[in-house]
N, C-alpha and C positions, 0 to 999 in steps of 0.2 A: 504494500500500500504506500503510495507516494505521500510525502509531507505537503500539506496545504501551503500555497505560496505565501499567505499571510503569516504563517508560523515561521517560514524561512526568513521573511523580511524582518520580522520582529527579532529573531535570533541574531540575524546579521547586525541589526542596529545595536542590540545589547552587547554583542561581542566587540563591535567597533568602539563602544564607550569603554569597555573593560580593557581593551587593547591599548587605548590611549592612556589610561591610568597606569598600566604596567610600563608603558614606554616612558612615561614621565619620570619614573624611578630609574629605569635602565639607561635612557638616552634622552636627556633634555633637548628641547627644540625651541626655536624662536617662533614668533607669531605667524610666520609663513611656512612652518613645518620643516625648516632646515635644522638638521642635527647640530647642536652646539656642544662641543666637548667641554666639560666642566674645567674651570681654571685649575692649573696644576698647583698643588700644595706641596712645595718642595723646599728643601734646604740647600744652600749653596754647596756645590761639590768641593771637597777638600782633598789634597794630595799629601800624604805623610812624607817624612824625610827618609830617604833610602837607608841611612845608617841605623835608624830606629827599627826598620823592618828586618834588616839582615840579622840582627841579634835576637830576634824573637823566635821562640819555638813555634812549630806549625799550628798548634792549637790556639795561639794568640794572634795569628794573622787575620787581617780583615776578611770578611765573608761577603762575596757578591751573591745576593739572593735573587734568584730568577724563577720564573714560571715557564715551563716548556711551551705553553700555548700562547703566551703573551708576545706579540711582535716587538713591543717596546723593550722588553727584557731581552729578547733575542738579539737585538743590536749589541747590547753590552756583553752578552755571552760570546758573540762573534769577535768583539774586541779582545776579550780574555783569551780566546782561542788563537786568533791571528797574531797577536803580539806575544804569545807565550808567557802569560802572567801567572801561571799556576804556582810558581815558586814564591810569590809574594801576596797572592790573593787566592783564597780557597773558595771554590764554587759551591753554593748550597742551593739545591733545587726545592722550591716550595710546591705544594700540591694544591690545586683548586678544590675546595669543598663547596659543591654547588648548593647543598642544603643550607649551610650557615652563611654562605657568601663571603667566606674568609679564605686566606691562604694559610695552610697548615704546614708545620715543620715536623718531620718524622725521619730520623730520631730527633728528639728535642735538642735545642742548642741554647746555651745559657739558661737552662731550666725552663725554656719557653717552648710551647707546642704550636704557637701561631705567630704569624708576622705581626699581628696587632700587639701581642705580648712583647715582642722585641722592640717595637716602636715605643711602647710605654716605658720600658726600663732604660731606653736610650734617651729619654727626655724629650721626645718629639711633642710639639704642641698638640693638645687634645683634638683640635679641629682637623688635623692632618689625617687623610685616609691612608691606611696601611696598604701600599701598592708595591708591585714589583716593576722595575728592578730597584733594589735598595742595596747600598754598600754600607756595611756596619763594621766598625772597629771595636773589638771586644776590650781593647786596652792592653797595655804592656803588663800590668800587674792585676792580679785577681781582685784587688781592692778597688781598682778604678772602674767607674761605670762605663758601659759601652757608649759609643758615639756614632750617630749616623753621619757618614762621610758624603752621602749623596743619595737622592732618590728620584731624580728626574733624568730620563734616558738621554736627552740631547746633551745635557751637561756631563753626564757620566761617560758618554762616548768620548767627549773631548778630554775629560780627566784621565780616562784609561789610556788615551793616546799619549799622555804626558807621564803616565805612571812609571816610576823607576823600575827598570828591568835591564836586560842585557843590551850591550851596544849594537848587537846584530838584529834587534827587534825592528819590525816594520815601523816606519814613520808614515802615518796615514793622513797627516794634515800638514804637509810641508808649507813653509811660509809663502812660497811663490804660487801656491794653488789655493790659498785660503779664501780669496775673494770668489773664485769660481765655485769652491765648495759651498760657501755661504749662499751664492746665487741658486745653486741646486737645492739647498735646504729650503729656501724661501718658496721655491716652486713646488717641490715634491711633497713637503710636509702637509700643506693644506689640501692639495688636489689628489695626491696618491695615498700617502700613509694615512691621512685622516679622510681622504676622499672615499675610500672603500667603505668606511663607516658611515659617511654621509649618504652613500647609496643605500646601505643596509638599514639604516635607522631613519630614513626619510619618512615623514608622516603623510605625505600626499604625492601625487604624481608629479606635480610641478617641482617639488623639492628634489625628488629622485632624478628627474630629467636634467635638472641643473647640475647636480653632483656628477651624474654619469657623463655628461658632456665635458665637464672640466677634467674629469679623470682621463677620459680617452683622448682628449686634446693633448694633455701632458704626455701620455704614453707615445703619441705620435711625435711629439717634440723630442722625447728621449730617443726614440728609434732613429730619427733623422740625425741627431747629434752623434750617436754611436756610429752611424754609417760614415760620418764625415771625419771623426777624430777619436775612434775607439782605440783599444778594446774596452777601456773603462770610461766612466762618465767624464773624467777630467783628462782623458787622453791615455798616455802610456802608463800612468801611475794609478794603482789602486788606492782609493782614498775613503775617508769616512762617508763621503757622498754615496759610494757604492754600498757601504755597510748599512746605511740608513734605508736604502731602497730595497735591498735583498729580502728582509723578513716579510715584506708585503707581497712581493712577487712570487716568492716560493710557496706561499699559501694560496695562490690564485685558484688553481683547479680544485683544491681540497675544500676551501671555505668560501672565498670571496665571490667566485663566480656562481656556485650553486646556491649559497645561502644568502648572500648580500645582493645578488642581482647584478654583479659587475660583468655583464654578459653581452654588451653591445657588440663586441668583437672578441674572438678567442685570442688568448695571449700568443699562440703560435703564429698568428697573422702578422705580428711585429717581429720580423725575422732577426733584426739586430738585438732586440731585447731577449729573444729566445736564446741566441748564442751567448749573450752576456750572462744570462742566468746559468747556463751550462758551465761557463768558465768559473763563475763564482762558486757554484756548488762543488766543483772539482778541486777547489783550494783545500789544502791539508786541514783536516779536522772539521770542516764546515758541515759535511753530511751528517756527522754525529750530533750536531745541534738541531737537526730537523727530525721531527717525529709526526708523521701524518696521522697516525692512529690517535695520538693524544690530541692533536688539533681538532680532528673530527669529533671526538668525545666531548671536549670542552666547549666547542662552539655549538654543535648541533644539540648536544645534551643539556647545555646550560641556558642557552638563550631562548627561554620559553616563549616570549612574544613572537619570535621569528619562527620557532619550531615547536608548536604546542604539543606535538606527539612525543617530543624528545627522542625520536627514532634517529639513531646514528647510522648513516649510510655507509656501505662498503665502497671501496674504490681501488684503482690500480696502485701498485707500489710507487712511492714518490720518486725513487731513482729512475724507474722506467718512464715516468712522465717527463722528468727533467732531462734525461739523456736521450730521449727519442729525437730522431731527426725530423719527424713530422708526426701529426696526430694519428696518421694512418698506420704508423709502425708500432703503436702500443700493443 
């Protein structure tokens, strides 16, 4: 027996109202329905003195706390990997608890089982949200309170590039390229890194269309630039501009195209970007920072307003997607 049209219409109206209430908490929007990322509540990134780090035992080294599914945290993980910072910073992976809406720490660190607990004992202002990535210094002595060295990804990427390490470590923001790096940041951050969320969290068709157009216009600009002066965004040199772009584009087929509606054109149609992503993925250690199964679980399983069923889809292996020469070779 079919459901009467009037019942369907009433259910749709009620669901739209409930959906907007849920979205108000998940993804605030302006009066025109455009997603507005909440202002970052962060503390200025700090870099310790090398001499102080080298004399510490491993358990007293700073911890870079990341979440595998978070693209902002992925940036800092890539910096940790590419610059070989494991001797002076210990990586700590937090897990997303979808029911409580918190990042959990298992096993506990500094007697804390949540990122919120670490924020509290580190003296963070109560209004600050406990988010990844976060860099925490436990202190040289057990009697010293821990300190948050940074909790904003853009600042942390720059701080980790200056972090004391071996002389052979990559320099990902050379002085002669800083202006170009900053220009890429100004373009990519709002239209691509944030742009995929503006597509997925748009409240109406006009907001979605605006975000989608800006996103794909920027992808075309990136593709053209790579064709003229690749292999990296700033030419011959890998920089933090590439690091900031990669976490978004490596999640494309897994999350942003199917769930956020970033589907105006397939990524493989941008031939230079496709090859750029393959090059980056092939860098030593990068593949180990990518886990498509966790991304699917944390996005499809947790974003209830976008996926009410919480069904997590299956999909091809990430390395098979990334390393294929064309979509037809999958």
